C-alpha positions as CSV (number, residue, x, y, z in Angstrom):
1,M,69.7,87.2,106.7
2,R,69.3,90.0,109.2
3,W,70.6,87.8,111.9
4,L,74.0,87.7,110.2
5,G,74.3,91.5,110.6
6,Q,73.3,91.1,114.2
7,V,75.9,88.4,114.8
8,C,78.6,90.6,113.2
9,L,77.5,93.6,115.5
10,L,77.7,91.5,118.6
11,F,81.0,90.0,117.5
12,F,82.5,93.4,117.2
13,L,81.0,94.9,120.4
14,F,82.1,92.0,122.6
15,A,85.5,91.4,121.0
16,G,86.5,95.1,121.2
17,P,87.7,95.1,124.7
18,L,89.6,91.9,124.2
19,W,91.5,93.5,121.3
20,A,92.2,96.4,123.3
21,A,93.6,94.4,126.1
22,E,95.7,92.4,123.6
23,A,97.1,95.5,122.0
24,E,98.5,96.7,125.4
25,S,100.7,93.6,125.8
26,R,101.4,92.6,122.3
27,P,103.2,94.4,119.3
28,V,101.1,95.3,116.4
29,T,101.9,93.4,113.1
30,N,100.8,95.1,109.7
31,I,100.2,92.9,106.8
32,F,99.9,94.2,103.2
33,I,98.6,91.9,100.4
34,L,98.7,92.8,96.7
35,R,97.6,90.4,93.9
36,S,97.0,90.7,90.2
37,A,96.5,88.5,87.3
38,E,97.0,88.7,83.6
39,Q,95.5,86.6,80.8
40,L,98.4,84.9,78.9
41,Q,96.6,84.8,75.6
42,G,95.5,87.9,73.6
43,P,94.5,90.4,74.3
44,H,96.3,90.0,77.6
45,V,93.9,91.7,79.8
46,V,94.3,92.0,83.7
47,T,91.7,89.5,85.1
48,Y,91.5,90.8,88.6
49,R,93.3,93.0,91.1
50,V,93.3,92.8,95.1
51,F,94.6,95.1,97.9
52,E,94.2,94.1,101.5
53,W,95.6,95.5,104.7
54,S,95.2,94.0,108.1
55,E,96.7,94.3,111.6
56,E,97.4,91.4,114.1
57,R,97.4,91.9,117.9
58,G,98.5,88.6,119.3
59,K,96.0,86.1,118.2
60,W,93.5,88.8,117.0
61,I,93.2,90.0,113.5
62,F,91.5,93.6,113.4
63,P,91.1,95.7,111.3
64,D,91.0,93.9,108.0
65,F,90.1,95.9,104.9
66,G,90.4,95.0,101.2
67,Y,89.3,95.8,97.6
68,F,88.9,93.5,94.7
69,D,87.9,94.2,91.0
70,T,87.7,92.7,87.6
71,G,87.3,94.4,84.3
72,Y,89.6,97.3,85.3
73,G,87.1,98.5,88.1
74,R,84.0,97.9,86.2
75,E,82.9,95.3,88.9
76,Q,84.4,96.1,92.3
77,I,84.1,94.4,95.8
78,W,84.9,96.2,99.0
79,F,85.2,94.1,102.1
80,A,86.0,94.4,105.8
81,G,86.1,92.1,108.7
82,A,88.0,90.6,111.6
83,G,89.3,87.1,112.9
84,A,91.8,85.4,115.1
85,H,94.3,82.5,115.1
86,L,92.3,79.7,116.6
87,L,95.1,77.2,116.6
88,R,98.9,77.6,116.7
89,T,101.1,74.6,117.0
90,P,104.6,73.8,115.5
91,R,102.8,71.8,112.6
92,I,99.4,73.5,112.2
93,N,98.2,77.2,112.1
94,W,94.3,77.8,111.6
95,E,93.4,81.5,111.0
96,Q,89.7,82.2,110.9
97,D,88.4,85.4,109.4
98,F,84.9,86.8,108.9
99,Y,84.1,89.4,106.2
100,V,81.2,91.5,105.1
101,S,81.5,92.5,101.4
102,Q,79.7,95.1,99.2
103,E,79.8,95.2,95.4
104,A,80.2,98.5,93.6
105,G,81.3,99.9,90.2
106,P,79.6,100.6,86.9
107,E,78.5,97.0,86.2
108,S,77.7,96.4,89.9
109,K,74.5,94.4,90.8
110,N,74.8,95.8,94.4
111,R,75.5,92.3,95.8
112,R,76.2,92.0,99.5
113,A,77.6,88.9,101.3
114,F,79.1,87.5,104.4
115,W,82.2,85.4,104.0
116,I,83.5,82.7,106.4
117,W,87.2,82.6,105.5
118,P,89.4,80.0,107.1
119,V,93.1,79.6,106.3
120,V,94.9,76.4,107.5
121,N,98.7,76.0,107.2
122,V,100.2,72.6,107.8
123,R,104.0,71.8,108.0
124,F,105.2,68.3,107.0
125,P,108.7,66.7,107.2
126,A,110.9,66.8,104.2
127,K,110.5,70.7,103.9
128,L,106.8,70.2,102.7
129,S,104.1,72.6,103.6
130,A,100.3,72.8,102.6
131,Q,97.9,75.7,102.7
132,V,94.2,75.6,102.2
133,A,91.7,78.6,102.1
134,A,88.2,77.8,101.1
135,Y,85.2,79.8,102.0
136,P,81.4,79.9,101.7
137,T,79.6,82.9,100.4
138,L,76.4,83.7,102.2
139,P,73.9,86.3,100.8
140,L,73.0,89.5,102.6
141,N,70.5,90.6,100.0
142,R,68.5,89.3,97.1
143,A,71.1,90.3,94.5
144,Q,73.7,88.1,96.0
145,R,73.6,84.2,95.5
146,W,75.1,81.6,97.7
147,G,78.5,80.2,96.7
148,Y,81.6,78.2,97.7
149,D,85.1,78.9,96.5
150,V,88.6,77.3,96.9
151,D,90.8,80.4,96.9
152,R,93.8,78.1,97.1
153,A,94.8,74.5,98.1
154,K,98.5,74.2,97.5
155,L,101.4,71.9,98.3
156,E,104.8,73.4,98.4
157,R,108.5,72.2,99.0
158,R,111.3,74.6,100.2
159,L,114.1,74.7,97.7
160,G,116.5,76.6,99.8
161,A,116.5,79.6,102.3
162,H,114.6,81.8,99.9
163,W,112.7,79.7,97.3
164,S,109.9,77.2,97.3
165,A,107.8,75.7,94.5
166,G,104.6,73.5,94.2
167,V,101.3,72.7,92.8
168,G,97.9,73.9,93.7
169,Y,94.2,73.9,93.0
170,A,91.6,76.8,92.8
171,G,87.9,76.7,92.0
172,G,84.4,77.6,92.8
173,I,80.8,78.0,91.9
174,C,80.6,80.4,88.8
175,E,77.9,82.6,87.3
176,T,76.3,79.5,85.5
177,R,76.1,77.7,88.8
178,T,78.6,75.1,87.7
179,W,82.0,74.3,89.2
180,E,85.0,75.7,87.6
181,S,88.4,74.3,88.2
182,K,91.7,76.3,87.9
183,P,94.8,74.3,88.8
184,F,98.2,76.1,89.0
185,L,101.9,75.8,89.4
186,T,103.4,78.1,92.0
187,A,106.8,79.5,93.0
188,T,107.7,81.8,95.8
189,H,110.7,83.9,96.6
190,R,111.1,85.3,100.0
191,T,113.0,88.6,100.6
192,K,113.4,91.1,103.3
193,L,111.0,93.3,101.1
194,G,108.3,90.7,101.3
195,N,107.3,87.5,99.6
196,F,106.7,87.3,95.9
197,E,104.7,84.3,94.7
198,V,103.9,83.5,91.0
199,W,101.1,81.2,89.7
200,L,100.9,79.7,86.3
201,Q,97.2,78.9,86.3
202,K,94.9,77.1,83.8
203,I,91.4,79.0,83.6
204,P,88.2,78.3,81.3
205,G,89.1,79.5,78.0
206,G,92.9,79.7,78.4
207,S,95.5,80.5,81.1
208,Q,96.8,83.2,83.3
209,A,99.8,84.4,85.4
210,Q,99.2,85.7,88.9
211,V,101.5,87.7,91.0
212,R,100.9,87.7,94.8
213,Y,102.9,89.9,97.1
214,V,102.8,89.7,100.9
215,L,104.7,92.3,103.1
216,V,104.6,91.8,107.0
217,R,105.8,94.7,109.1
218,G,105.8,94.9,112.9
219,E,105.5,98.1,114.8
């Protein structure tokens, strides 16, 4: 998989001048993402945590850094990448990102991966909208196995200026190499201090509540 590293290097080298030119003519937007989930049945453990920061310059997304952990940091994933908005219309927005991830932590297996991460937003009549984020995991070392995950596929309806609600699906290839499904209900509250989204989600062996927070700030 050395070719993947070479492709990433070429991508950054050739895209760098384009990002610089875009930054001169476009304002910079900072995006902060915080996510956490807690198991609803005892012992009510935190199942995962995520922090991500990225900057947008026009259509370009760079830099993009993040951290993910499970088991209170026993298994960590650090990731970095870049991307772009490939399609922007009144109805559809396609954001394409590419990440390199490295596992760390006391229970780490030193797995390293390349993620191809598209996010597609579609707006429908009747105040309906859909979002899909599904990505393959390509291994960059022997410890990492291939995978495919649906981070979220959801359909929502606006209930007013500040609220929306809907249903969704998440799932993917788990450690046993079988497919796990995790459907959820979602509600979002939009404020000047950011968007707060809550999921009530079914997971193998029980259920969990997720809180997803997004703050967008322009410079």
